[in-house]
N, CA, C and O atoms as a GROMACS GRO file, in nm:
protein
  556
    1MET      N    1  10.168  12.192  11.763
    1MET     CA    2  10.244  12.198  11.629
    1MET      C    3  10.135  12.232  11.505
    1MET      O    4  10.164  12.252  11.387
    2GLY      N    5  10.004  12.234  11.565
    2GLY     CA    6   9.907  12.200  11.412
    2GLY      C    7   9.858  12.133  11.364
    2GLY      O    8   9.776  12.161  11.276
    3GLY      N    9   9.901  11.959  11.421
    3GLY     CA   10   9.885  11.833  11.402
    3GLY      C   11   9.814  11.766  11.436
    3GLY      O   12   9.712  11.821  11.480
    4HIS      N   13   9.816  11.584  11.439
    4HIS     CA   14   9.825  11.535  11.545
    4HIS      C   15   9.865  11.386  11.549
    4HIS      O   16   9.889  11.321  11.448
    5LEU      N   17   9.868  11.342  11.668
    5LEU     CA   18   9.868  11.210  11.608
    5LEU      C   19   9.888  11.096  11.504
    5LEU      O   20   9.776  11.079  11.456
    6ALA      N   21   9.961  11.021  11.453
    6ALA     CA   22   9.977  10.994  11.298
    6ALA      C   23   9.858  10.909  11.275
    6ALA      O   24   9.807  10.850  11.370
    7THR      N   25   9.801  10.898  11.137
    7THR     CA   26   9.651  10.806  11.125
    7THR      C   27   9.736  10.711  11.029
    7THR      O   28   9.798  10.760  10.935
    8ILE      N   29   9.739  10.566  11.057
    8ILE     CA   30   9.805  10.481  10.946
    8ILE      C   31   9.703  10.405  10.874
    8ILE      O   32   9.607  10.356  10.934
    9LYS      N   33   9.720  10.391  10.733
    9LYS     CA   34   9.601  10.381  10.644
    9LYS      C   35   9.643  10.198  10.619
    9LYS      O   36   9.556  10.110  10.615
   10ASN      N   37   9.774  10.176  10.607
   10ASN     CA   38   9.775  10.071  10.546
   10ASN      C   39   9.934  10.010  10.593
   10ASN      O   40  10.016  10.056  10.672
   11ALA      N   41   9.934   9.929  10.538
   11ALA     CA   42  10.120   9.804  10.571
   11ALA      C   43  10.191   9.928  10.565
   11ALA      O   44  10.213   9.994  10.666
   12ALA      N   45  10.229   9.962  10.450
   12ALA     CA   46  10.339   9.989  10.388
   12ALA      C   47  10.365  10.111  10.496
   12ALA      O   48  10.477  10.140  10.539
   13GLU      N   49  10.223  10.187  10.536
   13GLU     CA   50  10.278  10.338  10.615
   13GLU      C   51  10.280  10.300  10.738
   13GLU      O   52  10.303  10.398  10.809
   14ASN      N   53  10.261  10.163  10.827
   14ASN     CA   54  10.278  10.155  10.964
   14ASN      C   55  10.429  10.095  10.956
   14ASN      O   56  10.509  10.131  11.043
   15SER      N   57  10.484   9.972  10.817
   15SER     CA   58  10.632   9.993  10.813
   15SER      C   59  10.718  10.103  10.845
   15SER      O   60  10.812  10.112  10.924
   16TRP      N   61  10.664  10.188  10.766
   16TRP     CA   62  10.756  10.301  10.749
   16TRP      C   63  10.786  10.359  10.870
   16TRP      O   64  10.902  10.358  10.911
   17ILE      N   65  10.673  10.424  10.952
   17ILE     CA   66  10.653  10.474  11.070
   17ILE      C   67  10.774  10.373  11.171
   17ILE      O   68  10.866  10.417  11.241
   18TYR      N   69  10.734  10.227  11.148
   18TYR     CA   70  10.832  10.148  11.248
   18TYR      C   71  10.962  10.184  11.218
   18TYR      O   72  11.046  10.226  11.298
   19ASP      N   73  10.976  10.165  11.102
   19ASP     CA   74  11.134  10.197  11.046
   19ASP      C   75  11.197  10.298  11.040
   19ASP      O   76  11.319  10.305  11.029
   20THR      N   77  11.097  10.414  11.049
   20THR     CA   78  11.160  10.539  11.063
   20THR      C   79  11.190  10.591  11.208
   20THR      O   80  11.288  10.661  11.229
   21PHE      N   81  11.129  10.566  11.276
   21PHE     CA   82  11.114  10.593  11.427
   21PHE      C   83  11.177  10.513  11.561
   21PHE      O   84  11.234  10.561  11.660
   22THR      N   85  11.155  10.411  11.537
   22THR     CA   86  11.221  10.277  11.604
   22THR      C   87  11.345  10.303  11.601
   22THR      O   88  11.372  10.287  11.720
   23PRO      N   89  11.480  10.344  11.530
   23PRO     CA   90  11.598  10.396  11.519
   23PRO      C   91  11.615  10.511  11.630
   23PRO      O   92  11.698  10.502  11.721
   24LEU      N   93  11.535  10.612  11.615
   24LEU     CA   94  11.571  10.700  11.687
   24LEU      C   95  11.502  10.701  11.830
   24LEU      O   96  11.519  10.787  11.916
   25ILE      N   97  11.451  10.632  11.836
   25ILE     CA   98  11.418  10.623  12.025
   25ILE      C   99  11.518  10.458  12.098
   25ILE      O  100  11.556  10.453  12.216
   26GLN      N  101  11.535  10.376  12.025
   26GLN     CA  102  11.644  10.279  12.078
   26GLN      C  103  11.725  10.308  12.156
   26GLN      O  104  11.786  10.214  12.208
   27SER      N  105  11.758  10.446  12.196
   27SER     CA  106  11.828  10.439  12.317
   27SER      C  107  11.781  10.443  12.470
   27SER      O  108  11.841  10.446  12.577
   28VAL      N  109  11.643  10.440  12.429
   28VAL     CA  110  11.574  10.484  12.576
   28VAL      C  111  11.478  10.356  12.606
   28VAL      O  112  11.384  10.306  12.545
   29ALA      N  113  11.546  10.325  12.728
   29ALA     CA  114  11.457  10.178  12.763
   29ALA      C  115  11.306  10.166  12.781
   29ALA      O  116  11.230  10.261  12.799
   30GLY      N  117  11.278  10.057  12.776
   30GLY     CA  118  11.133  10.112  12.779
   30GLY      C  119  11.074  10.192  12.628
   30GLY      O  120  10.957  10.220  12.650
   31SER      N  121  11.099  10.220  12.542
   31SER     CA  122  11.042  10.363  12.433
   31SER      C  123  10.923  10.283  12.391
   31SER      O  124  10.907  10.162  12.411
   32THR      N  125  10.862  10.345  12.343
   32THR     CA  126  10.762  10.321  12.207
   32THR      C  127  10.700  10.436  12.146
   32THR      O  128  10.720  10.556  12.160
   33LEU      N  129  10.596  10.349  12.054
   33LEU     CA  130  10.545  10.526  11.907
   33LEU      C  131  10.426  10.495  11.942
   33LEU      O  132  10.367  10.391  11.915
   34TRP      N  133  10.359  10.650  12.048
   34TRP     CA  134  10.238  10.651  12.031
   34TRP      C  135  10.193  10.660  11.860
   34TRP      O  136  10.261  10.691  11.763
   35ILE      N  137  10.066  10.623  11.870
   35ILE     CA  138   9.994  10.659  11.719
   35ILE      C  139   9.839  10.715  11.749
   35ILE      O  140   9.791  10.706  11.862
   36GLY      N  141   9.752  10.785  11.619
   36GLY     CA  142   9.624  10.881  11.683
   36GLY      C  143   9.554  10.726  11.676
   36GLY      O  144   9.511  10.704  11.563
   37LEU      N  145   9.535  10.624  11.759
   37LEU     CA  146   9.375  10.556  11.753
   37LEU      C  147   9.382  10.566  11.886
   37LEU      O  148   9.484  10.551  11.953
   38THR      N  149   9.244  10.597  11.933
   38THR     CA  150   9.206  10.626  12.049
   38THR      C  151   9.017  10.525  12.059
   38THR      O  152   8.935  10.532  11.968
   39ASP      N  153   8.997  10.447  12.186
   39ASP     CA  154   8.890  10.485  12.169
   39ASP      C  155   8.826  10.524  12.318
   39ASP      O  156   8.742  10.474  12.394
   40VAL      N  157   8.904  10.630  12.319
   40VAL     CA  158   8.879  10.688  12.463
   40VAL      C  159   8.712  10.769  12.456
   40VAL      O  160   8.678  10.809  12.345
   41GLY      N  161   8.647  10.783  12.536
   41GLY     CA  162   8.474  10.798  12.548
   41GLY      C  163   8.378  10.670  12.487
   41GLY      O  164   8.259  10.652  12.513
   42HIS      N  165   8.460  10.591  12.404
   42HIS     CA  166   8.357  10.481  12.350
   42HIS      C  167   8.451  10.374  12.340
   42HIS      O  168   8.518  10.375  12.237
   43VAL      N  169   8.468  10.301  12.404
   43VAL     CA  170   8.509  10.204  12.436
   43VAL      C  171   8.480  10.098  12.308
   43VAL      O  172   8.377  10.091  12.240
   44GLY      N  173   8.589  10.028  12.299
   44GLY     CA  174   8.570   9.927  12.198
   44GLY      C  175   8.553   9.910  12.028
   44GLY      O  176   8.548   9.816  11.948
   45SER      N  177   8.545  10.102  12.024
   45SER     CA  178   8.498  10.145  11.897
   45SER      C  179   8.590  10.254  11.830
   45SER      O  180   8.538  10.348  11.770
   46PHE      N  181   8.729  10.241  11.838
   46PHE     CA  182   8.896  10.273  11.801
   46PHE      C  183   8.876  10.416  11.679
   46PHE      O  184   8.842  10.382  11.566
   47GLU      N  185   8.893  10.533  11.698
   47GLU     CA  186   8.870  10.610  11.549
   47GLU      C  187   9.029  10.689  11.575
   47GLU      O  188   9.085  10.687  11.684
   48TRP      N  189   9.062  10.731  11.503
   48TRP     CA  190   9.213  10.811  11.464
   48TRP      C  191   9.134  10.953  11.494
   48TRP      O  192   9.021  10.999  11.485
   49ALA      N  193   9.311  11.005  11.547
   49ALA     CA  194   9.266  11.150  11.623
   49ALA      C  195   9.246  11.250  11.453
   49ALA      O  196   9.267  11.368  11.481
   50SER      N  197   9.229  11.242  11.373
   50SER     CA  198   9.243  11.298  11.219
   50SER      C  199   9.094  11.287  11.131
   50SER      O  200   9.037  11.327  11.029
   51GLY      N  201   9.072  11.178  11.286
   51GLY     CA  202   8.881  11.198  11.210
   51GLY      C  203   8.871  11.066  11.111
   51GLY      O  204   8.766  11.002  11.119
   52GLU      N  205   8.975  11.018  11.017
   52GLU     CA  206   8.988  10.984  10.918
   52GLU      C  207   8.915  10.826  11.002
   52GLU      O  208   8.914  10.779  11.116
   53PRO      N  209   8.869  10.794  10.890
   53PRO     CA  210   8.788  10.626  10.895
   53PRO      C  211   8.906  10.546  10.932
   53PRO      O  212   9.016  10.586  10.894
   54VAL      N  213   8.892  10.418  11.015
   54VAL     CA  214   8.956  10.303  11.075
   54VAL      C  215   8.987  10.229  10.924
   54VAL      O  216   8.886  10.168  10.890
   55THR      N  217   9.055  10.221  10.862
   55THR     CA  218   9.015  10.124  10.757
   55THR      C  219   9.167  10.009  10.739
   55THR      O  220   9.170   9.919  10.655
   56TYR      N  221   9.267  10.036  10.825
   56TYR     CA  222   9.347   9.953  10.853
   56TYR      C  223   9.370   9.924  10.997
   56TYR      O  224   9.333  10.013  11.073
   57THR      N  225   9.428   9.807  11.055
   57THR     CA  226   9.505   9.813  11.175
   57THR      C  227   9.587   9.685  11.181
   57THR      O  228   9.574   9.588  11.106
   58ASN      N  229   9.668   9.697  11.277
   58ASN     CA  230   9.772   9.571  11.254
   58ASN      C  231   9.808   9.573  11.428
   58ASN      O  232   9.907   9.613  11.490
   59TRP      N  233   9.655   9.496  11.482
   59TRP     CA  234   9.714   9.456  11.629
   59TRP      C  235   9.813   9.368  11.651
   59TRP      O  236   9.871   9.312  11.557
   60SER      N  237   9.834   9.353  11.738
   60SER     CA  238   9.930   9.192  11.807
   60SER      C  239   9.799   9.103  11.889
   60SER      O  240   9.704   9.131  11.962
   61PRO      N  241   9.855   8.990  11.833
   61PRO     CA  242   9.722   8.877  11.886
   61PRO      C  243   9.682   8.905  12.042
   61PRO      O  244   9.759   8.909  12.138
   62GLY      N  245   9.524   8.926  12.041
   62GLY     CA  246   9.456   8.946  12.192
   62GLY      C  247   9.450   9.079  12.240
   62GLY      O  248   9.427   9.103  12.358
   63GLN      N  249   9.482   9.222  12.098
   63GLN     CA  250   9.486   9.321  12.169
   63GLN      C  251   9.312   9.374  12.054
   63GLN      O  252   9.226   9.317  11.988
   64PRO      N  253   9.340   9.474  12.083
   64PRO     CA  254   9.319   9.569  12.215
   64PRO      C  255   9.264   9.464  12.287
   64PRO      O  256   9.204   9.370  12.234
   65ASP      N  257   9.286   9.482  12.440
   65ASP     CA  258   9.209   9.417  12.553
   65ASP      C  259   9.191   9.488  12.681
   65ASP      O  260   9.177   9.445  12.795
   66HIS      N  261   9.197   9.626  12.626
   66HIS     CA  262   9.124   9.682  12.738
   66HIS      C  263   9.181   9.683  12.888
   66HIS      O  264   9.115   9.730  12.981
   67ALA      N  265   9.305   9.629  12.902
   67ALA     CA  266   9.297   9.585  13.052
   67ALA      C  267   9.335   9.679  13.158
   67ALA      O  268   9.360   9.782  13.094
   68ARG      N  269   9.353   9.703  13.273
   68ARG     CA  270   9.325   9.754  13.420
   68ARG      C  271   9.170   9.840  13.340
   68ARG      O  272   9.141   9.947  13.393
   69GLY      N  273   9.107   9.810  13.259
   69GLY     CA  274   8.974   9.907  13.254
   69GLY      C  275   9.002  10.022  13.159
   69GLY      O  276   8.924  10.052  13.069
   70ASN      N  277   9.088  10.070  13.177
   70ASN     CA  278   9.163  10.239  13.079
   70ASN      C  279   9.250  10.231  12.996
   70ASN      O  280   9.322  10.329  12.977
   71GLU      N  281   9.264  10.143  12.942
   71GLU     CA  282   9.372  10.111  12.851
   71GLU      C  283   9.287  10.184  12.670
   71GLU      O  284   9.216  10.117  12.596
   72ASP      N  285   9.316  10.287  12.654
   72ASP     CA  286   9.250  10.319  12.540
   72ASP      C  287   9.316  10.408  12.430
   72ASP      O  288   9.257  10.502  12.375
   73TYR      N  289   9.466  10.364  12.397
   73TYR     CA  290   9.541  10.437  12.306
   73TYR      C  291   9.594  10.356  12.294
   73TYR      O  292   9.630  10.278  12.382
   74ALA      N  293   9.621  10.349  12.141
   74ALA     CA  294   9.712  10.281  12.065
   74ALA      C  295   9.844  10.297  12.092
   74ALA      O  296   9.862  10.389  12.172
   75HIS      N  297   9.965  10.232  12.047
   75HIS     CA  298  10.105  10.257  12.050
   75HIS      C  299  10.146  10.118  11.969
   75HIS      O  300  10.077  10.019  11.945
   76ILE      N  301  10.301  10.153  11.932
   76ILE     CA  302  10.348  10.011  11.820
   76ILE      C  303  10.428   9.974  11.904
   76ILE      O  304  10.488  10.048  11.980
   77TRP      N  305  10.438   9.838  11.897
   77TRP     CA  306  10.558   9.792  11.997
   77TRP      C  307  10.715   9.781  11.914
   77TRP      O  308  10.743   9.759  11.796
   78THR      N  309  10.790   9.804  12.021
   78THR     CA  310  10.924   9.837  11.949
   78THR      C  311  11.042   9.773  12.003
   78THR      O  312  11.012   9.763  12.121
   79PRO      N  313  11.131   9.734  11.992
   79PRO     CA  314  11.206   9.634  12.071
   79PRO      C  315  11.272   9.668  12.161
   79PRO      O  316  11.354   9.588  12.205
   80ASN      N  317  11.258   9.818  12.230
   80ASN     CA  318  11.290   9.835  12.359
   80ASN      C  319  11.160   9.770  12.476
   80ASN      O  320  11.155   9.773  12.599
   81LEU      N  321  11.085   9.726  12.394
   81LEU     CA  322  10.977   9.621  12.522
   81LEU      C  323  11.009   9.490  12.552
   81LEU      O  324  10.955   9.409  12.626
   82ASN      N  325  11.107   9.482  12.481
   82ASN     CA  326  11.114   9.316  12.495
   82ASN      C  327  10.977   9.187  12.485
   82ASN      O  328  10.951   9.085  12.548
   83GLN      N  329  10.906   9.272  12.354
   83GLN     CA  330  10.787   9.187  12.306
   83GLN      C  331  10.805   9.121  12.169
   83GLN      O  332  10.725   9.152  12.081
   84PRO      N  333  10.912   9.027  12.138
   84PRO     CA  334  11.046   9.028  12.005
   84PRO      C  335  10.930   8.971  11.894
   84PRO      O  336  10.946   9.001  11.776
   85THR      N  337  10.813   8.887  11.934
   85THR     CA  338  10.730   8.847  11.838
   85THR      C  339  10.623   8.967  11.791
   85THR      O  340  10.540   8.943  11.704
   86VAL      N  341  10.632   9.094  11.855
   86VAL     CA  342  10.497   9.133  11.793
   86VAL      C  343  10.531   9.288  11.755
   86VAL      O  344  10.453   9.383  11.753
   87GLN      N  345  10.689   9.286  11.722
   87GLN     CA  346  10.730   9.425  11.697
   87GLN      C  347  10.635   9.473  11.564
   87GLN      O  348  10.567   9.414  11.480
   88GLY      N  349  10.668   9.595  11.590
   88GLY     CA  350  10.551   9.691  11.449
   88GLY      C  351  10.409   9.639  11.481
   88GLY      O  352  10.334   9.675  11.390
   89GLN      N  353  10.358   9.583  11.553
   89GLN     CA  354  10.232   9.553  11.562
   89GLN      C  355  10.165   9.631  11.691
   89GLN      O  356  10.234   9.644  11.791
   90TRP      N  357  10.033   9.682  11.689
   90TRP     CA  358   9.962   9.721  11.796
   90TRP      C  359   9.949   9.684  11.959
   90TRP      O  360   9.994   9.574  11.989
   91ASN      N  361   9.912   9.736  12.030
   91ASN     CA  362   9.890   9.736  12.138
   91ASN      C  363   9.803   9.876  12.187
   91ASN      O  364   9.814   9.990  12.140
   92ASP      N  365   9.707   9.825  12.305
   92ASP     CA  366   9.607   9.941  12.362
   92ASP      C  367   9.692   9.958  12.485
   92ASP      O  368   9.757   9.867  12.536
   93LEU      N  369   9.686  10.066  12.522
   93LEU     CA  370   9.778  10.157  12.669
   93LEU      C  371   9.660  10.236  12.747
   93LEU      O  372   9.573  10.307  12.696
   94GLU      N  373   9.676  10.210  12.866
   94GLU     CA  374   9.659  10.390  12.919
   94GLU      C  375   9.743  10.460  12.911
   94GLU      O  376   9.849  10.441  12.851
   95ASN      N  377   9.695  10.591  12.992
   95ASN     CA  378   9.716  10.754  12.916
   95ASN      C  379   9.872  10.792  13.038
   95ASN      O  380   9.947  10.889  13.055
   96ASN      N  381   9.857  10.654  13.097
   96ASN     CA  382   9.975  10.693  13.207
   96ASN      C  383  10.092  10.523  13.173
   96ASN      O  384  10.126  10.439  13.257
   97PRO      N  385  10.111  10.524  13.087
   97PRO     CA  386  10.214  10.441  13.060
   97PRO      C  387  10.331  10.375  13.157
   97PRO      O  388  10.364  10.257  13.160
   98SER      N  389  10.393  10.505  13.251
   98SER     CA  390  10.490  10.490  13.365
   98SER      C  391  10.411  10.392  13.453
   98SER      O  392  10.479  10.388  13.555
   99VAL      N  393  10.313  10.316  13.469
   99VAL     CA  394  10.268  10.238  13.497
   99VAL      C  395  10.313  10.122  13.481
   99VAL      O  396  10.306  10.038  13.571
  100PHE      N  397  10.382  10.088  13.330
  100PHE     CA  398  10.447   9.977  13.321
  100PHE      C  399  10.580   9.981  13.293
  100PHE      O  400  10.646   9.883  13.257
  101ASP      N  401  10.631  10.122  13.312
  101ASP     CA  402  10.784  10.143  13.261
  101ASP      C  403  10.779  10.137  13.147
  101ASP      O  404  10.843  10.045  13.097
  102ILE      N  405  10.714  10.216  13.065
  102ILE     CA  406  10.684  10.202  12.912
  102ILE      C  407  10.745  10.391  12.876
  102ILE      O  408  10.728  10.464  12.974
  103HIS      N  409  10.780  10.431  12.805
  103HIS     CA  410  10.827  10.589  12.730
  103HIS      C  411  10.807  10.616  12.607
  103HIS      O  412  10.888  10.629  12.514
  104PRO      N  413  10.627  10.631  12.612
  104PRO     CA  414  10.600  10.680  12.456
  104PRO      C  415  10.639  10.793  12.424
  104PRO      O  416  10.646  10.898  12.488
  105PHE      N  417  10.684  10.744  12.243
  105PHE     CA  418  10.726  10.901  12.206
  105PHE      C  419  10.650  10.914  12.090
  105PHE      O  420  10.662  10.823  12.008
  106GLY      N  421  10.567  11.016  12.062
  106GLY     CA  422  10.466  11.073  11.956
  106GLY      C  423  10.472  11.058  11.842
  106GLY      O  424  10.555  11.145  11.818
  107VAL      N  425  10.442  11.002  11.720
  107VAL     CA  426  10.425  11.034  11.601
  107VAL      C  427  10.378  11.114  11.571
  107VAL      O  428  10.258  11.089  11.564
  108VAL      N  429  10.414  11.263  11.529
  108VAL     CA  430  10.304  11.326  11.512
  108VAL      C  431  10.314  11.333  11.323
  108VAL      O  432  10.401  11.299  11.243
  109GLN      N  433  10.135  11.413  11.304
  109GLN     CA  434  10.168  11.422  11.188
  109GLN      C  435  10.149  11.598  11.168
  109GLN      O  436  10.093  11.672  11.248
  110VAL      N  437  10.178  11.616  11.110
  110VAL     CA  438  10.145  11.780  11.095
  110VAL      C  439  10.100  11.812  10.954
  110VAL      O  440  10.158  11.769  10.855
  111VAL      N  441   9.987  11.895  10.950
  111VAL     CA  442   9.876  11.873  10.828
  111VAL      C  443   9.869  12.000  10.812
  111VAL      O  444   9.794  12.041  10.901
  112PRO      N  445   9.918  12.117  10.726
  112PRO     CA  446   9.888  12.253  10.692
  112PRO      C  447   9.721  12.284  10.723
  112PRO      O  448   9.636  12.200  10.695
  113GLU      N  449   9.689  12.406  10.780
  113GLU     CA  450   9.535  12.421  10.777
  113GLU      C  451   9.548  12.506  10.655
  113GLU      O  452   9.641  12.559  10.595
  114PRO      N  453   9.400  12.500  10.640
  114PRO     CA  454   9.324  12.491  10.534
  114PRO      C  455   9.393  12.696  10.475
  114PRO      O  456   9.414  12.737  10.361
  115GLU      N  457   9.403  12.755  10.578
  115GLU     CA  458   9.453  12.926  10.584
  115GLU      C  459   9.593  12.918  10.482
  115GLU      O  460   9.619  12.999  10.393
  116THR      N  461   9.666  12.812  10.517
  116THR     CA  462   9.830  12.819  10.519
  116THR      C  463   9.762  12.733  10.366
  116THR      O  464   9.688  12.825  10.331
  117TRP      N  465   9.748  12.659  10.293
  117TRP     CA  466   9.710  12.653  10.191
  117TRP      C  467   9.653  12.787  10.107
  117TRP      O  468   9.742  12.829  10.034
  118ALA      N  469   9.567  12.843  10.100
  118ALA     CA  470   9.444  12.922  10.078
  118ALA      C  471   9.628  13.047  10.019
  118ALA      O  472   9.666  13.082   9.908
  119MET      N  473   9.679  13.068  10.139
  119MET     CA  474   9.785  13.157  10.137
  119MET      C  475   9.851  13.164  10.066
  119MET      O  476   9.883  13.263  10.000
  120MET      N  477   9.924  12.960  10.054
  120MET     CA  478  10.022  12.975   9.939
  120MET      C  479   9.993  12.982   9.799
  120MET      O  480  10.081  13.026   9.725
  121LEU      N  481   9.842  12.933   9.732
  121LEU     CA  482   9.824  12.949   9.621
  121LEU      C  483   9.790  13.085   9.589
  121LEU      O  484   9.782  13.115   9.470
  122LEU      N  485   9.769  13.176   9.682
  122LEU     CA  486   9.722  13.326   9.644
  122LEU      C  487   9.835  13.373   9.615
  122LEU      O  488   9.833  13.453   9.521
  123GLY      N  489  10.018  13.336   9.701
  123GLY     CA  490  10.139  13.360   9.669
  123GLY      C  491  10.183  13.261   9.561
  123GLY      O  492  10.296  13.272   9.514
  124LEU      N  493  10.114  13.182   9.526
  124LEU     CA  494  10.156  13.166   9.397
  124LEU      C  495  10.080  13.188   9.265
  124LEU      O  496  10.127  13.167   9.153
  125GLY      N  497   9.989  13.222   9.287
  125GLY     CA  498   9.896  13.299   9.212
  125GLY      C  499   9.940  13.424   9.153
  125GLY      O  500   9.924  13.440   9.032
  126LEU      N  501  10.026  13.565   9.264
  126LEU     CA  502  10.088  13.666   9.253
  126LEU      C  503  10.190  13.623   9.204
  126LEU      O  504  10.176  13.651   9.084
  127VAL      N  505  10.293  13.571   9.216
  127VAL     CA  506  10.425  13.525   9.179
  127VAL      C  507  10.385  13.523   9.018
  127VAL      O  508  10.417  13.599   8.927
  128GLY      N  509  10.303  13.407   9.020
  128GLY     CA  510  10.244  13.419   8.838
  128GLY      C  511  10.216  13.507   8.747
  128GLY      O  512  10.266  13.533   8.638
  129TYR      N  513  10.096  13.569   8.833
  129TYR     CA  514  10.099  13.719   8.749
  129TYR      C  515  10.248  13.782   8.735
  129TYR      O  516  10.306  13.792   8.627
  130GLN      N  517  10.288  13.813   8.827
  130GLN     CA  518  10.369  13.896   8.794
  130GLN      C  519  10.471  13.897   8.670
  130GLN      O  520  10.496  13.984   8.587
  131VAL      N  521  10.538  13.721   8.696
  131VAL     CA  522  10.605  13.686   8.577
  131VAL      C  523  10.550  13.686   8.459
  131VAL      O  524  10.628  13.673   8.365
  132MET      N  525  10.434  13.696   8.435
  132MET     CA  526  10.340  13.714   8.295
  132MET      C  527  10.333  13.854   8.251
  132MET      O  528  10.323  13.897   8.136
  133ARG      N  529  10.344  13.952   8.425
  133ARG     CA  530  10.300  14.090   8.325
  133ARG      C  531  10.477  14.131   8.279
  133ARG      O  532  10.511  14.179   8.171
  134ARG      N  533  10.573  14.094   8.398
  134ARG     CA  534  10.714  14.126   8.315
  134ARG      C  535  10.707  14.079   8.222
  134ARG      O  536  10.738  14.157   8.131
  135ASN      N  537  10.667  13.937   8.173
  135ASN     CA  538  10.687  13.860   8.030
  135ASN      C  539  10.641  13.994   7.919
  135ASN      O  540  10.722  14.048   7.843
  136LYS      N  541  10.500  14.030   7.929
  136LYS     CA  542  10.448  14.123   7.858
  136LYS      C  543  10.533  14.230   7.832
  136LYS      O  544  10.561  14.275   7.721
  137LEU      N  545  10.572  14.269   7.946
  137LEU     CA  546  10.676  14.427   7.911
  137LEU      C  547  10.770  14.426   7.806
  137LEU      O  548  10.806  14.506   7.720
  138LYS      N  549  10.802  14.301   7.840
  138LYS     CA  550  10.985  14.267   7.765
  138LYS      C  551  10.895  14.299   7.632
  138LYS      O  552  10.933  14.387   7.555
  139LYS      N  553  10.775  14.226   7.605
  139LYS     CA  554  10.778  14.250   7.418
  139LYS      C  555  10.765  14.386   7.395
  139LYS      O  556  10.764  14.429   7.280
   0.00000   0.00000   0.00000
């Protein structure tokens, strides 16, 4: 898809992701929302998949706990996981959530590649040039 799991920069973004995507997965028992925060390869030092610095977190109490020694990925608690006091907060989870009968849905952030932006700007420039040229010919 040309993207990565979502980077969350503040409470408003966290709320938007929770409010937007939770209703879409509520029919799936045990569903949750994967986000792009991980400490794989360097336990305890979480990073965003996007490479952006971690400036905001919303861990639920006692998290991340790295339970079972391999919980390296963050997800957002949803109503389907029967944890009412931590809805919208984060937990670390292993890359095999079926162990806990959890079904994660990834929240993917698609960012166009620089080449795509360059082509769009070139296209807009060519359109602008054609408009200017046409206006000049009309005079």
